[in-house]
SELUM-51606 format. One line per field, with one value per residue: residue number from 1; residue in one letter; x, y, z of N, C-alpha, C in turn. Coordinates in Angstrom, 3 decimals, m for minus. Example, Ala and Ser with C-alpha at 12.3 -4.5 7.8 and 13.67 -1.06 7.14 Angstrom:
<recs>
num	1  2 .
residuo	a  s .
npx	13.190  12.850 .
npy	m5.690  m2.250 .
npz	7.800  7.080 .
capx	12.300  13.670 .
capy	m4.500  m1.060 .
capz	7.800  7.140 .
cpx	13.200  12.900 .
cpy	m3.300  0.030 .
cpz	7.800  7.870 .
</recs>
This chain:
<recs>
num	1  2  3  4  5  6  7  8  9  10  11  12  13  14  15  16  17  18  19  20  21  22  23  24  25  26  27  28  29  30  31  32  33  34  35  36  37  38  39  40  41  42  43  44  45  46  47  48  49  50  51  52  53  54  55  56  57  58  59  60  61  62  63  64  65  66  67  68  69  70  71  72  73  74  75  76  77  78  79  80  81  82  83  84  85  86  87  88  89  90  91  92  93  94  95  96  97  98  99  100  101  102  103  104  105  106  107  108  109  110  111  112  113  114  115  116  117  118  119  120  121  122  123  124  125  126  127  128  129  130  131  132  133  134  135  136  137  138  139  140  141  142  143  144  145  146  147  148  149  150  151  152  153  154  155  156  157  158  159  160  161  162  163  164  165  166  167  168  169  170  171  172  173  174  175  176  177  178  179  180  181  182  183  184  185  186  187  188  189  190  191 .
residuo	m  k  i  r  v  y  k  i  l  k  k  t  k  v  e  g  p  g  l  r  y  c  i  w  f  q  g  c  s  r  h  c  e  g  c  w  a  k  a  t  w  p  h  d  s  g  e  e  l  e  a  e  s  i  l  n  d  i  l  s  t  p  d  i  e  g  v  t  f  l  g  g  e  p  f  e  q  p  q  a  l  e  f  l  a  a  g  v  k  k  a  g  l  s  v  l  c  f  t  g  g  k  r  e  e  l  p  a  q  i  l  q  h  i  d  l  l  i  d  g  e  f  n  e  k  e  k  d  f  s  r  p  w  v  g  s  k  n  q  r  y  h  f  l  t  d  r  y  d  e  t  i  f  t  k  y  k  n  k  v  e  v  n  i  q  k  n  g  v  i  f  i  n  g  m  g  d  f  e  k  l  a  a  k  l  e  m  p  t  k  h .
npx	23.083  24.953  24.563  25.722  25.071  24.203  22.274  19.169  15.829  12.977  10.441  9.166  7.896  8.821  10.328  9.266  6.067  3.497  3.711  6.890  9.552  12.875  15.956  19.292  21.769  25.181  28.032  29.136  30.179  29.852  30.057  28.721  28.910  28.254  26.680  24.782  25.001  27.542  28.699  27.788  29.339  31.839  32.849  33.628  32.609  29.889  27.504  27.582  25.076  22.721  20.848  18.471  17.605  16.990  14.877  12.999  12.595  11.474  9.032  7.740  7.188  4.639  1.938  3.285  3.505  5.327  8.784  11.746  14.680  17.820  20.780  24.154  24.683  22.354  22.354  24.997  25.216  23.957  22.907  21.848  20.067  18.272  17.267  16.098  14.157  12.528  11.474  10.082  8.208  6.809  5.462  3.494  4.068  5.039  7.794  10.256  12.963  16.026  18.583  21.763  22.318  21.310  18.132  18.126  20.480  20.376  19.912  17.464  16.284  16.280  14.816  12.240  11.113  10.574  8.513  8.568  11.058  13.601  15.857  19.204  21.993  22.610  22.681  24.344  24.338  21.846  20.061  17.065  14.166  11.496  10.029  8.775  10.940  13.328  16.439  17.409  16.877  17.445  16.938  14.979  11.651  10.403  7.714  7.251  5.395  1.781  1.349  1.983  1.566  1.632  0.231  1.566  3.011  1.413  0.315  2.358  4.908  8.180  9.771  11.284  12.528  13.369  15.282  16.057  18.425  18.821  21.394  21.851  22.543  21.631  19.662  18.900  16.481  15.002  14.055  15.245  16.567  19.261  21.491  20.460  18.738  20.558  21.919  19.835  19.362  21.796  23.810  26.744  27.877  29.081  29.772 .
npy	m7.994  m5.372  m2.753  0.204  1.449  4.074  4.335  2.845  3.532  2.228  3.146  6.339  9.606  12.060  12.350  12.849  12.519  11.053  7.924  6.554  4.386  4.675  5.255  5.970  6.540  5.591  7.484  10.323  12.636  15.383  17.191  19.475  22.624  23.196  20.973  18.738  16.068  14.832  12.439  10.638  11.010  9.511  6.988  4.456  3.816  3.045  0.456  m2.521  m3.950  m6.376  m5.586  m6.756  m7.994  m5.716  m4.632  m6.727  m6.391  m3.867  m4.285  m5.972  m4.409  m3.154  m0.745  1.459  4.333  4.828  4.988  6.690  7.992  9.113  10.721  11.196  10.470  9.322  8.822  8.199  5.501  4.150  1.684  0.215  2.074  2.295  m0.339  m0.652  1.497  0.799  m1.699  m0.854  0.919  m0.851  m2.353  m0.668  1.371  4.652  6.774  8.926  10.881  12.343  14.416  15.901  16.563  17.900  17.686  17.647  16.402  13.821  10.251  9.112  6.577  5.924  7.971  7.507  5.888  7.339  9.346  11.855  14.032  15.716  18.073  19.541  20.963  21.397  24.651  26.746  29.531  30.126  29.264  27.973  27.024  26.909  25.367  22.074  19.434  20.340  22.340  24.630  27.446  27.070  24.515  22.224  21.094  18.302  17.076  14.085  12.226  11.838  11.374  13.032  16.578  20.209  20.598  19.529  21.569  23.012  21.001  19.623  20.208  21.138  18.901  17.154  14.016  12.183  9.517  6.860  4.555  0.993  0.671  2.981  5.165  8.324  9.254  11.780  12.737  14.222  17.549  20.672  23.406  22.242  23.131  24.953  23.275  21.428  23.170  23.861  21.448  21.087  19.678  18.326  19.639  18.057  16.848 .
npz	m18.585  m17.084  m14.683  m13.242  m10.115  m7.974  m5.908  m4.982  m4.458  m3.454  m3.099  m3.389  m2.885  m3.768  m6.081  m8.562  m10.379  m8.405  m6.607  m6.721  m8.099  m7.707  m9.303  m8.875  m11.081  m11.182  m11.791  m13.507  m15.791  m15.954  m13.686  m12.349  m11.057  m7.622  m7.390  m5.512  m5.443  m5.513  m4.782  m6.636  m8.845  m9.406  m11.707  m11.045  m8.683  m6.359  m6.898  m8.797  m10.625  m11.875  m14.607  m15.432  m13.070  m11.581  m13.179  m12.815  m10.105  m10.018  m11.468  m9.637  m7.538  m5.636  m6.220  m7.448  m9.517  m11.436  m12.647  m11.839  m13.205  m12.377  m11.317  m10.668  m14.121  m16.154  m18.999  m19.468  m19.282  m21.526  m22.682  m20.501  m19.491  m21.607  m21.769  m19.192  m19.217  m21.468  m20.606  m18.307  m19.497  m21.145  m19.314  m18.599  m16.788  m15.849  m17.073  m15.943  m16.606  m15.640  m16.979  m17.497  m19.980  m23.212  m24.737  m27.495  m28.148  m27.406  m27.691  m29.869  m29.771  m27.113  m25.958  m26.863  m24.959  m22.798  m20.702  m19.411  m19.729  m18.140  m18.767  m18.882  m17.302  m13.740  m12.706  m10.679  m10.506  m11.459  m9.617  m8.494  m6.910  m7.486  m9.263  m9.743  m8.776  m9.903  m9.741  m10.914  m13.064  m15.767  m16.414  m18.376  m19.061  m20.832  m22.275  m23.460  m24.111  m23.795  m21.208  m19.077  m18.367  m18.494  m16.113  m13.982  m12.862  m11.125  m9.598  m8.196  m5.740  m4.705  m2.508  0.272  1.376  4.313  4.927  7.084  7.154  7.710  8.803  10.038  8.594  7.307  4.707  2.479  0.126  m2.850  m3.823  m3.012  m1.002  m0.038  1.377  3.273  4.616  5.774  7.487  9.202  10.427  11.627  10.347  8.750  5.604  3.784  0.548 .
capx	23.607  25.181  24.362  26.375  24.045  24.605  21.230  17.832  14.778  11.890  9.121  9.330  6.850  9.342  11.171  8.418  4.631  3.007  4.659  7.882  10.721  13.919  17.332  20.387  22.844  26.513  28.899  28.730  31.324  29.534  30.609  28.100  29.341  27.189  25.982  24.622  25.122  28.883  29.071  27.405  30.232  32.836  32.314  34.065  32.022  28.569  27.359  27.214  23.886  22.141  19.719  17.270  17.104  16.389  13.648  12.102  12.208  10.489  7.794  7.121  6.949  3.295  1.440  4.057  3.120  6.399  10.160  12.558  16.053  18.590  22.147  24.894  24.063  21.751  22.689  26.344  25.021  22.762  22.230  21.174  18.935  17.261  16.700  15.132  13.054  11.707  10.785  9.087  7.056  6.066  4.591  2.460  4.454  5.631  9.218  10.770  14.438  16.768  19.851  22.416  22.482  20.155  17.241  18.482  21.705  20.200  19.564  15.985  15.900  16.030  13.802  10.918  10.607  10.444  7.324  8.907  12.489  14.085  17.246  19.973  22.913  22.301  23.496  24.214  24.053  20.422  19.415  15.691  13.448  10.050  9.335  8.980  12.045  14.602  17.037  17.859  15.952  17.843  16.485  13.760  10.764  9.951  6.571  7.500  4.099  0.647  1.157  2.053  1.562  1.971  m0.511  2.374  3.527  0.539  m0.034  3.489  5.879  9.456  9.711  12.340  12.245  14.473  15.215  17.041  18.632  19.093  22.751  21.808  22.817  20.508  19.591  17.870  16.319  13.998  14.568  15.144  17.780  19.919  22.400  19.692  18.229  21.664  22.259  18.868  19.560  23.137  24.482  27.810  27.360  29.958  29.041 .
capy	m6.600  m4.790  m1.330  0.677  2.149  4.712  4.047  2.521  3.797  1.476  3.980  7.752  10.561  13.410  12.363  12.834  12.345  9.929  7.029  6.094  3.616  5.649  4.665  6.973  5.958  5.985  8.028  11.565  13.437  16.826  17.794  20.742  23.456  23.184  19.690  18.088  14.592  14.559  10.956  9.895  11.385  8.490  5.858  3.188  3.647  2.536  m1.022  m3.085  m4.892  m6.927  m4.675  m7.609  m8.085  m4.430  m4.550  m7.612  m5.740  m2.754  m4.925  m6.648  m3.415  m2.785  0.618  2.602  4.926  4.787  4.944  7.951  7.728  10.292  10.317  10.746  10.791  8.060  8.626  7.642  4.123  4.177  0.389  m0.142  2.987  1.852  m1.656  m0.470  2.313  0.000  m2.607  m0.122  1.444  m2.070  m2.724  0.431  2.333  5.903  6.954  10.210  10.813  13.528  14.379  17.161  16.892  18.575  16.713  17.528  15.636  12.480  9.225  8.919  5.206  5.943  9.010  6.949  5.157  8.264  10.107  13.225  14.232  16.994  18.248  20.745  20.851  22.269  25.922  27.328  30.940  30.258  28.452  28.290  25.922  27.183  24.406  20.718  18.490  20.937  23.324  25.834  27.995  26.647  23.118  22.260  19.903  17.852  16.095  13.302  11.515  12.554  10.886  14.178  17.869  21.351  20.628  19.176  22.743  23.434  19.846  19.231  21.261  20.503  18.325  16.233  12.887  11.786  8.107  6.415  3.184  0.002  0.858  4.296  6.302  9.252  9.593  12.806  12.855  15.163  18.751  21.784  23.984  21.306  23.832  25.471  22.130  20.879  24.129  23.805  20.170  21.134  18.520  18.699  19.756  17.323  16.383 .
capz	m18.707  m15.764  m14.515  m12.019  m9.416  m6.629  m4.876  m5.376  m3.420  m4.015  m3.042  m2.983  m3.307  m4.012  m7.223  m9.719  m10.124  m7.731  m5.833  m7.748  m7.920  m8.098  m9.494  m9.105  m11.818  m10.769  m12.810  m14.180  m16.284  m16.050  m12.516  m12.236  m9.842  m6.658  m7.338  m4.208  m5.538  m5.961  m4.558  m7.815  m9.999  m9.864  m12.553  m10.510  m7.285  m6.341  m6.887  m10.094  m10.476  m13.126  m15.020  m15.425  m11.648  m11.212  m13.849  m12.124  m8.791  m10.330  m11.872  m8.511  m6.573  m5.804  m6.094  m7.966  m10.831  m12.404  m12.292  m12.051  m13.447  m12.285  m11.017  m11.803  m15.472  m16.753  m20.361  m19.652  m19.317  m22.430  m22.902  m19.363  m19.415  m22.649  m21.346  m18.060  m19.645  m22.320  m19.790  m17.463  m20.320  m21.668  m18.164  m18.357  m15.784  m16.365  m16.961  m15.819  m16.616  m15.564  m17.617  m17.609  m21.441  m23.896  m25.448  m28.944  m28.260  m26.872  m28.649  m30.021  m29.423  m25.634  m25.656  m27.158  m23.822  m21.670  m20.701  m19.031  m19.715  m17.565  m19.178  m18.551  m16.141  m12.668  m12.795  m9.364  m10.701  m11.797  m8.580  m8.361  m6.440  m7.616  m10.081  m9.132  m9.065  m10.428  m8.853  m11.522  m14.043  m17.110  m16.694  m19.235  m19.068  m22.170  m22.233  m24.671  m24.407  m23.276  m19.849  m18.170  m19.061  m17.673  m14.829  m12.974  m12.217  m9.999  m8.783  m7.397  m5.233  m4.222  m1.159  0.540  2.295  5.068  5.159  7.975  6.715  8.799  9.306  10.716  7.683  6.904  3.256  2.167  m1.305  m3.264  m4.264  m2.103  m0.708  0.931  2.302  4.361  5.369  6.542  8.521  10.213  11.160  12.071  9.680  7.893  4.280  2.920  m0.621 .
cpx	23.785  24.919  25.041  25.430  24.593  23.578  19.937  16.892  13.531  10.565  9.451  8.271  7.458  10.308  10.375  6.950  4.305  4.054  5.548  8.960  11.845  15.266  18.302  21.492  24.176  27.288  28.335  30.019  31.057  30.090  30.076  28.471  28.074  26.329  25.941  25.028  26.503  29.310  28.667  28.316  31.165  32.257  32.611  33.555  30.666  28.599  26.971  26.113  23.475  20.901  18.428  16.741  16.451  15.018  12.620  11.583  11.237  9.078  7.062  6.853  5.492  3.010  2.275  3.435  4.153  7.815  10.859  14.036  16.838  20.014  22.960  24.184  23.588  22.189  24.199  26.347  23.781  22.155  21.414  19.930  17.890  16.504  15.647  13.920  12.020  10.865  9.743  7.850  6.110  5.124  3.550  2.755  5.069  7.113  9.499  12.282  15.027  18.072  20.459  22.578  21.257  19.410  17.726  19.684  21.532  19.653  17.975  15.478  15.639  14.882  12.381  10.314  10.449  9.240  7.689  10.440  12.771  15.483  17.871  20.814  22.367  23.249  23.283  23.916  22.543  19.606  17.934  14.898  11.907  9.345  9.676  10.170  13.283  15.112  17.523  16.998  16.215  17.299  15.126  12.969  10.313  8.999  6.605  6.315  2.992  0.445  1.128  1.966  1.817  1.240  0.384  2.933  2.705  0.143  1.087  4.395  7.162  9.284  11.023  11.882  13.514  14.267  16.377  17.254  18.897  20.427  22.957  22.174  21.608  20.679  18.525  17.704  15.131  14.733  14.269  16.509  18.440  20.891  21.609  19.173  19.374  21.920  21.132  18.957  20.929  23.950  25.655  27.287  28.409  29.263  29.673 .
cpy	m6.003  m3.275  m0.925  1.737  2.776  4.355  3.700  2.780  3.247  2.223  5.362  8.591  11.936  13.423  12.218  12.656  11.053  9.161  6.412  5.263  4.493  5.056  5.849  6.184  6.452  6.419  9.255  12.293  14.940  17.640  19.212  21.407  23.536  22.002  19.162  16.652  14.147  13.097  10.177  10.083  10.199  7.388  4.516  2.993  3.058  1.023  m1.512  m4.075  m5.329  m6.075  m5.525  m7.815  m6.828  m4.317  m5.479  m7.075  m4.625  m3.353  m5.604  m5.735  m2.907  m1.223  1.775  3.056  4.828  4.767  6.251  7.544  9.041  9.883  11.312  11.164  9.499  7.833  8.247  6.169  3.807  2.828  0.079  0.751  2.618  0.600  m1.418  0.356  1.553  m0.945  m2.005  0.330  0.241  m2.543  m1.790  1.422  3.580  5.998  8.483  10.061  12.178  13.419  15.833  17.513  17.613  17.552  16.520  16.676  14.211  11.523  8.986  7.572  5.070  6.836  8.425  6.127  5.988  9.140  11.585  13.236  15.622  17.111  19.512  20.526  21.793  23.486  26.695  28.791  31.165  29.411  28.973  27.005  25.987  26.134  23.012  19.995  19.027  21.996  24.536  26.177  27.501  25.295  23.128  20.943  19.562  16.784  15.233  12.426  12.410  12.151  12.047  15.453  18.934  21.390  20.196  20.326  23.261  22.215  19.426  20.313  20.420  20.083  17.504  15.159  12.568  10.295  7.620  4.955  2.246  0.216  2.210  5.489  6.992  9.554  10.573  12.898  13.805  16.376  19.946  22.415  23.169  22.015  24.345  24.343  21.580  21.860  24.009  22.495  20.061  19.939  19.090  18.737  19.107  16.735  15.053 .
cpz	m17.311  m15.853  m13.225  m11.360  m8.207  m5.615  m5.606  m4.213  m4.060  m3.991  m2.525  m3.509  m3.762  m5.286  m8.537  m9.399  m9.419  m6.945  m6.925  m7.197  m8.401  m8.216  m9.795  m9.752  m11.243  m11.908  m13.467  m14.500  m16.266  m14.937  m12.376  m10.894  m8.876  m6.659  m5.956  m4.241  m6.072  m5.742  m5.732  m9.020  m10.400  m10.639  m11.956  m9.024  m7.414  m6.349  m8.288  m9.949  m11.920  m13.449  m15.086  m14.066  m11.181  m11.846  m13.128  m10.788  m9.010  m10.571  m10.702  m7.327  m6.667  m5.601  m6.614  m9.256  m11.866  m11.787  m12.650  m12.186  m13.290  m11.822  m10.288  m13.086  m16.159  m18.194  m20.585  m19.490  m20.299  m22.616  m21.727  m19.197  m20.383  m22.211  m20.187  m18.505  m20.542  m21.545  m18.912  m18.343  m20.874  m20.573  m17.856  m17.279  m16.529  m16.178  m16.944  m15.718  m16.535  m16.267  m17.570  m19.069  m21.943  m24.710  m26.877  m29.183  m27.869  m27.846  m28.625  m29.620  m27.859  m25.301  m25.865  m25.959  m22.598  m21.800  m20.430  m18.914  m19.161  m17.896  m18.731  m17.242  m14.991  m12.813  m11.507  m9.485  m11.040  m10.829  m8.410  m8.020  m6.656  m8.465  m9.522  m9.706  m9.650  m9.525  m9.531  m12.755  m15.465  m17.403  m17.363  m18.970  m20.513  m21.974  m23.461  m25.012  m23.772  m21.793  m18.783  m19.070  m18.077  m16.292  m13.678  m12.172  m11.055  m9.083  m7.807  m6.936  m4.841  m2.838  m1.013  1.444  3.064  5.405  6.072  7.655  7.961  9.501  10.017  9.809  7.306  5.428  2.926  0.635  m1.587  m3.732  m3.353  m1.842  0.438  1.869  3.537  5.238  6.266  7.652  9.597  11.082  11.761  11.605  8.910  6.473  3.310  1.821  m0.956 .
</recs>
């Protein structure tokens, strides 16, 4: 089974609880106003990879607490999302998934493999960085298992990481006010 991926970051501390393996799915039909991840929107961009190879890489990555799926829109590739989430859960790792959709509209067969679901489109008019990992007040946290609970709100704060890739490209991930960060770093704010 193939999956179209924008980016994989094998170890990050800013995309959910603990040290995480993070997969940005490529492709999103939502096009939220103010989205910082516009490069993840095109469905024909990114890289097509074997889902089984990604799962094997996840399972061979030491010291991670779990995996975070975001994008793009993970639920626009439901078979790949279900395959990866089920494999991750079976291995005893946690699963955090972001979606612009609403929990009530999502397939139960995928939700059963997710510990923490954060749903809702980014809403620029409700921009708020006070809660971990989200950027607007309308986004909701759903604790689908007992792996995580409301203590995350006091335990974790929004942070960003700056990664410099071998080719010199700078990749910033996490959650925060990227416009202010780019201005402070005197970087272009091209999305």
